[in-house]
C-alpha positions as CSV (number, residue, x, y, z in Angstrom):
1,X,-51.8,-39.0,-48.3
2,X,-54.7,-37.1,-48.4
3,X,-57.1,-38.2,-51.0
4,X,-58.6,-34.6,-51.5
5,X,-58.0,-31.1,-49.7
6,X,-61.2,-29.8,-48.5
7,X,-59.9,-26.0,-47.6
8,X,-57.5,-23.4,-49.2
9,X,-54.1,-25.5,-48.7
10,X,-50.9,-24.3,-47.5
11,X,-47.2,-26.1,-48.3
12,X,-43.7,-24.7,-48.8
13,X,-43.4,-22.1,-51.1
14,X,-41.3,-22.2,-54.5
15,X,-38.4,-20.2,-53.2
16,X,-35.8,-23.2,-52.3
17,X,-32.9,-21.6,-53.7
18,X,-32.4,-22.8,-57.7
19,X,-33.5,-20.1,-60.1
20,X,-32.7,-16.0,-59.7
21,X,-29.6,-14.4,-58.7
22,X,-29.8,-10.6,-59.0
23,X,-28.8,-9.2,-62.1
24,X,-25.2,-9.2,-63.1
25,X,-23.8,-7.4,-66.5
26,X,-23.9,-9.3,-69.5
27,X,-20.3,-10.5,-70.6
28,X,-21.6,-12.8,-73.6
29,X,-23.8,-10.2,-75.7
30,X,-26.1,-12.3,-78.5
31,X,-29.1,-11.6,-80.8
32,X,-32.1,-13.6,-79.8
33,X,-33.5,-14.4,-83.4
34,X,-36.9,-16.1,-82.0
35,X,-38.4,-16.3,-78.9
36,X,-37.4,-19.5,-78.3
37,X,-33.7,-20.5,-79.8
38,X,-34.7,-20.1,-83.4
39,X,-37.1,-23.1,-83.2
40,X,-38.5,-22.1,-86.7
41,X,-35.0,-24.0,-87.9
42,X,-34.6,-26.2,-85.6
43,X,-38.0,-28.0,-85.8
44,X,-39.3,-27.3,-89.3
45,X,-41.7,-24.3,-89.4
46,X,-42.6,-23.7,-85.4
47,X,-44.5,-20.7,-84.5
48,X,-46.9,-19.9,-82.0
49,X,-49.9,-19.5,-84.6
50,X,-48.7,-23.1,-85.7
51,X,-48.9,-24.5,-82.7
52,X,-52.4,-23.1,-81.6
53,X,-53.3,-25.1,-84.8
54,X,-51.9,-28.4,-84.0
55,X,-54.0,-31.6,-83.8
56,X,-55.0,-32.3,-80.4
57,X,-53.9,-36.4,-79.4
58,X,-56.8,-38.6,-79.4
59,X,-58.8,-38.3,-76.4
60,X,-57.3,-40.3,-73.0
61,X,-60.3,-42.2,-71.6
62,X,-58.5,-42.8,-68.0
63,X,-58.4,-39.3,-66.3
64,X,-56.3,-39.0,-63.5
65,X,-57.9,-39.5,-60.1
66,X,-55.5,-40.7,-57.8
67,X,-52.2,-42.4,-57.2
68,X,-49.9,-42.8,-60.2
69,X,-50.4,-40.6,-63.1
70,X,-48.6,-39.1,-66.2
71,X,-48.1,-35.7,-67.9
72,X,-50.6,-35.7,-71.1
73,X,-49.5,-32.6,-72.5
74,X,-46.4,-31.3,-73.8
75,X,-45.3,-29.4,-70.9
76,X,-47.4,-29.1,-67.6
77,X,-46.4,-26.1,-65.4
78,X,-46.6,-27.1,-61.6
79,X,-47.9,-23.7,-59.5
80,X,-47.2,-22.8,-55.9
81,X,-50.8,-22.6,-55.7
82,X,-53.8,-23.4,-58.1
83,X,-55.6,-19.9,-57.7
84,X,-52.3,-17.9,-59.2
85,X,-52.7,-18.2,-62.8
86,X,-53.6,-14.7,-64.8
87,X,-55.6,-14.7,-68.3
88,X,-52.2,-14.4,-70.0
89,X,-51.1,-17.9,-68.4
90,X,-54.3,-19.6,-70.4
91,X,-52.1,-21.3,-73.0
92,X,-50.4,-23.2,-70.6
93,X,-52.9,-24.4,-68.4
94,X,-55.3,-26.6,-71.1
95,X,-54.9,-29.8,-72.6
96,X,-53.3,-29.2,-75.1
97,X,-51.2,-26.9,-73.7
98,X,-49.2,-24.7,-75.8
99,X,-45.8,-23.5,-74.0
100,X,-44.3,-21.7,-77.0
101,X,-47.7,-19.3,-77.4
102,X,-47.5,-18.9,-73.6
103,X,-43.7,-17.7,-73.3
104,X,-43.5,-15.9,-76.6
105,X,-46.8,-13.4,-75.2
106,X,-45.4,-12.5,-71.8
107,X,-43.4,-9.4,-71.3
108,X,-40.3,-9.2,-69.2
109,X,-42.5,-7.9,-66.1
110,X,-45.0,-10.6,-66.8
111,X,-42.4,-13.4,-66.5
112,X,-41.0,-11.4,-63.4
113,X,-44.2,-12.2,-61.9
114,X,-43.9,-15.6,-62.1
115,X,-41.2,-15.8,-59.3
116,X,-42.0,-17.4,-56.4
117,X,-45.5,-18.3,-58.2
118,X,-44.1,-21.5,-60.3
119,X,-42.4,-24.7,-58.7
120,X,-41.4,-26.4,-61.9
121,X,-42.3,-28.1,-65.2
122,X,-42.7,-31.7,-66.1
123,X,-42.8,-32.8,-69.7
124,X,-44.9,-35.3,-71.7
125,X,-45.1,-38.8,-70.4
126,X,-43.4,-38.1,-67.3
127,X,-45.0,-40.1,-64.0
128,X,-46.5,-38.0,-61.1
129,X,-48.0,-38.9,-57.7
130,X,-50.9,-37.9,-56.8
131,X,-50.9,-36.2,-53.7
132,X,-54.6,-34.0,-53.5
133,X,-57.2,-32.1,-55.5
134,X,-58.7,-28.6,-55.4
135,X,-61.5,-27.9,-57.7
136,X,-60.2,-28.9,-61.2
137,X,-56.6,-28.7,-60.1
138,X,-54.1,-31.7,-59.2
139,X,-51.5,-31.3,-56.2
140,X,-48.7,-33.9,-57.6
141,X,-45.1,-34.9,-56.9
142,X,-42.7,-35.5,-59.8
143,X,-40.6,-38.5,-58.7
144,X,-37.7,-37.8,-61.6
145,X,-37.2,-34.7,-60.0
146,X,-35.3,-35.2,-56.7
147,X,-35.5,-32.7,-53.7
148,X,-35.2,-32.2,-50.1
149,X,-38.7,-30.7,-50.0
150,X,-40.8,-34.1,-50.7
151,X,-39.5,-37.6,-51.0
152,X,-42.0,-38.3,-53.4
153,X,-40.5,-35.7,-56.0
154,X,-40.8,-32.3,-56.9
155,X,-44.2,-30.7,-55.6
156,X,-46.8,-28.4,-57.2
157,X,-50.3,-27.9,-58.8
158,X,-51.5,-28.5,-62.3
159,X,-54.8,-28.5,-64.0
160,X,-56.5,-31.9,-63.5
161,X,-57.0,-32.0,-67.4
162,X,-53.3,-32.1,-68.3
163,X,-52.9,-35.4,-66.3
164,X,-54.1,-39.0,-67.1
165,X,-53.8,-42.6,-65.6
166,X,-52.8,-44.3,-68.5
167,X,-49.0,-44.9,-68.5
168,X,-47.0,-44.5,-71.8
169,X,-46.7,-47.9,-73.6
170,X,-43.5,-49.9,-73.0
171,X,-40.9,-50.4,-75.6
172,X,-37.6,-51.8,-76.0
173,X,-36.1,-48.6,-77.4
174,X,-36.9,-44.8,-76.3
175,X,-36.6,-41.8,-78.6
176,X,-35.3,-38.7,-76.5
177,X,-35.7,-35.4,-78.2
178,X,-32.6,-33.6,-78.3
179,X,-33.4,-30.5,-80.2
180,X,-34.8,-27.8,-78.2
181,X,-38.6,-29.1,-79.3
182,X,-39.5,-31.0,-82.0
183,X,-43.1,-31.8,-83.5
184,X,-44.6,-35.1,-83.5
185,X,-46.4,-35.4,-86.6
186,X,-49.6,-37.1,-87.8
187,X,-48.4,-38.8,-91.1
188,X,-45.4,-40.1,-92.4
189,X,-43.7,-41.7,-95.5
190,X,-40.6,-43.0,-96.6
191,X,-39.3,-39.4,-97.4
192,X,-40.0,-38.3,-94.1
193,X,-42.8,-36.8,-91.6
194,X,-45.6,-35.1,-93.0
195,X,-49.4,-34.1,-91.8
196,X,-50.5,-32.1,-89.0
197,X,-48.1,-31.5,-86.0
198,X,-50.0,-33.2,-83.0
199,X,-47.5,-32.2,-80.2
200,X,-44.8,-29.8,-80.0
201,X,-42.7,-32.0,-77.5
202,X,-39.6,-30.3,-75.5
203,X,-35.9,-31.3,-75.5
204,X,-35.4,-34.5,-73.2
205,X,-39.1,-35.9,-74.0
206,X,-39.0,-39.9,-74.0
207,X,-41.2,-41.5,-76.5
208,X,-41.6,-45.1,-76.6
209,X,-40.3,-46.5,-80.3
210,X,-42.4,-48.3,-82.7
211,X,-39.6,-48.4,-85.9
212,X,-36.8,-46.2,-87.1
213,X,-35.8,-45.2,-90.1
214,X,-32.9,-43.1,-91.4
215,X,-35.7,-40.1,-91.9
216,X,-38.2,-40.8,-89.2
217,X,-39.2,-42.1,-85.9
218,X,-42.4,-43.7,-85.6
219,X,-43.8,-43.7,-81.9
220,X,-46.6,-44.5,-79.6
221,X,-48.3,-41.4,-77.8
222,X,-50.3,-42.1,-74.3
223,X,-53.4,-43.8,-75.4
224,X,-52.3,-45.9,-78.2
225,X,-52.1,-43.0,-81.3
226,X,-49.0,-43.3,-83.7
227,X,-46.9,-40.1,-84.2
228,X,-43.4,-39.6,-86.0
229,X,-40.7,-37.3,-85.7
230,X,-37.8,-36.6,-87.5
231,X,-35.1,-38.6,-86.7
232,X,-32.9,-35.7,-87.0
233,X,-34.5,-34.6,-83.9
234,X,-34.3,-37.5,-81.6
235,X,-31.4,-40.1,-80.3
236,X,-32.6,-43.9,-79.6
237,X,-31.5,-45.6,-76.5
238,X,-31.9,-49.0,-75.9
239,X,-33.9,-49.7,-72.3
240,X,-31.2,-50.1,-69.5
241,X,-28.3,-49.3,-71.8
242,X,-25.8,-46.8,-71.1
243,X,-26.5,-43.4,-72.5
244,X,-22.6,-42.4,-72.7
245,X,-22.7,-39.1,-71.0
246,X,-19.0,-37.3,-71.4
247,X,-18.1,-33.6,-70.6
248,X,-17.6,-32.9,-74.0
249,X,-21.2,-34.1,-74.6
250,X,-23.1,-32.1,-71.7
251,X,-21.0,-29.1,-72.9
252,X,-22.4,-29.6,-76.4
253,X,-26.0,-30.2,-75.6
254,X,-25.8,-26.9,-73.0
255,X,-24.8,-25.0,-76.3
256,X,-27.5,-25.5,-77.8
257,X,-29.6,-23.4,-76.0
258,X,-27.4,-20.3,-76.1
259,X,-29.7,-17.4,-76.5
260,X,-33.1,-19.4,-74.9
261,X,-34.9,-16.8,-72.8
262,X,-35.0,-17.3,-69.0
263,X,-37.8,-18.9,-67.5
264,X,-38.5,-19.2,-63.8
265,X,-39.3,-22.9,-62.7
266,X,-38.5,-23.5,-66.6
267,X,-37.4,-27.5,-67.2
268,X,-38.4,-27.3,-71.2
269,X,-36.9,-26.2,-74.4
270,X,-39.2,-23.3,-74.3
271,X,-37.3,-21.7,-71.2
272,X,-35.1,-22.6,-68.4
273,X,-34.1,-21.1,-64.8
274,X,-30.4,-22.0,-63.9
275,X,-30.8,-25.5,-62.1
276,X,-33.6,-26.7,-64.6
277,X,-31.0,-25.9,-67.4
278,X,-28.4,-28.2,-65.5
279,X,-30.8,-30.8,-64.6
280,X,-32.3,-31.2,-68.3
281,X,-29.1,-31.0,-69.7
282,X,-27.9,-33.8,-67.4
283,X,-30.9,-35.4,-67.6
284,X,-31.2,-36.1,-71.6
285,X,-28.4,-38.1,-71.0
286,X,-29.9,-40.2,-68.4
287,X,-28.2,-39.0,-65.3
288,X,-30.7,-37.6,-62.6
289,X,-29.5,-34.4,-60.6
290,X,-31.8,-32.8,-57.9
291,X,-34.0,-30.3,-59.2
292,X,-32.7,-27.2,-57.3
293,X,-29.2,-25.9,-57.0
294,X,-28.7,-25.8,-53.5
295,X,-29.4,-29.6,-53.7
296,X,-27.2,-30.0,-56.9
297,X,-24.6,-28.6,-54.8
298,X,-24.2,-31.0,-52.0
299,X,-24.0,-34.4,-54.3
300,X,-21.7,-35.4,-57.0
301,X,-18.1,-34.8,-56.1
302,X,-16.5,-31.4,-54.6
303,X,-14.0,-29.8,-56.9
304,X,-11.3,-27.3,-56.0
305,X,-11.8,-23.9,-58.1
306,X,-8.2,-24.4,-59.5
307,X,-9.3,-28.3,-60.4
308,X,-12.3,-27.3,-62.3
309,X,-13.1,-29.5,-65.7
310,X,-15.7,-28.8,-68.3
311,X,-18.9,-30.5,-67.1
312,X,-18.5,-29.5,-63.5
313,X,-21.6,-27.9,-61.9
314,X,-20.4,-24.0,-60.2
315,X,-22.3,-22.6,-57.8
316,X,-22.8,-18.9,-56.4
317,X,-24.7,-17.0,-53.4
318,X,-25.9,-13.6,-53.7
319,X,-24.0,-12.8,-50.8
320,X,-21.0,-13.9,-49.0
321,X,-22.8,-15.9,-46.2
322,X,-26.2,-16.2,-47.9
323,X,-27.9,-19.3,-49.6
324,X,-26.7,-21.0,-52.8
325,X,-29.1,-18.9,-55.5
326,X,-27.2,-20.1,-58.8
327,X,-25.8,-22.9,-60.7
328,X,-24.0,-23.0,-64.0
329,X,-22.2,-25.7,-66.1
330,X,-18.2,-25.0,-66.7
331,X,-17.1,-25.1,-69.9
332,X,-13.2,-24.1,-69.5
333,X,-11.2,-21.0,-70.0
334,X,-12.8,-19.6,-66.4
335,X,-16.1,-19.4,-68.1
336,X,-19.4,-20.8,-67.5
337,X,-22.6,-21.3,-69.6
338,X,-26.1,-20.2,-67.6
339,X,-29.4,-19.0,-67.4
340,X,-29.0,-16.0,-65.5
341,X,-32.2,-14.5,-64.7
342,X,-35.5,-13.3,-65.9
343,X,-35.0,-11.0,-68.9
344,X,-31.6,-12.4,-69.8
345,X,-30.8,-15.7,-71.9
346,X,-28.9,-18.5,-71.7
347,X,-25.4,-17.1,-72.3
348,X,-21.8,-17.8,-71.6
349,X,-20.3,-15.8,-68.2
350,X,-16.9,-15.4,-66.8
351,X,-16.5,-16.9,-63.1
352,X,-14.7,-13.5,-62.5
353,X,-18.0,-11.9,-63.0
354,X,-19.8,-13.5,-59.7
355,X,-18.8,-11.5,-56.6
356,X,-19.8,-14.9,-54.3
357,X,-18.4,-18.1,-55.7
358,X,-19.9,-20.8,-53.5
359,X,-17.8,-24.1,-55.0
360,X,-18.3,-26.7,-57.3
361,X,-19.2,-30.5,-57.8
362,X,-18.5,-33.1,-60.0
363,X,-21.0,-35.5,-61.3
364,X,-19.1,-36.9,-64.6
365,X,-16.0,-39.1,-64.7
366,X,-14.7,-38.6,-67.9
């Protein structure tokens, strides 16, 4: 492993098949009430302005320099090259990060520009392995996102300020965010959470639990700061216990995101690409898939089209002989739920609307 990179680096591009098929006609029209799936309803009063005013977690005394580190912001976006970000990308580059502000401010054309320039995203507390440094950027691999590109995990570049050497505290129970996004609050009472929003955490973020009540869950942030999240926004899991994933539960989770705008490389409740969507819905139940569609298509169990069941992953190509370029979750009745392409939203599509069906894989036994 190189500790430092002294020249402009080169590495594989982000165009591994996973994300964007060519646009197709909508078969399931829907209105978008807010930029990210009505987060104002799902998470209390969540707005871009409100996120910008959020309190910053206590400063971390252990910056990331090498070895194993952790994501210290709500969502860290991994870039193909550290000099790619534009002025409009600034909300995604700092600590704290403001992914809701970032996604909400971009036009469709500005989002399309990201294709091939972003790798993936990693959520608060996720472990990363440091590969190298360049100026104020750190190249990392994300072990929780398997890939055939790097045995250490999905690679990419993040601003060094978004990483920490301090590990999340250990706990017997974890709270997993199950709303598209949820505020972690600075104060709480018997009646519920209050005070200032500290972090707007994404779906699938895991937090160590201090105690849980009927109205809120107290958690510990990296560095020891305490916060609270609404009980209705999380599911609690004892360490090492079964998470009870089933076909019906996967479909119910996926439907939460109908209307959420597509985001290339997205793996957060602020925007998903096609395989980031399938990866995250399964991962929220403790089941880890490969990060990219072409790799999701070679694991699990092969399923005939005539034998599809809800929860199976279904794959497509852009041409009869091309590589896997898209994935969706079969929901029954000849339909899938998927994140189609930039400019579209997560929606329900008919299998018959895709010209080049490429097979299906089953990851669930019930």
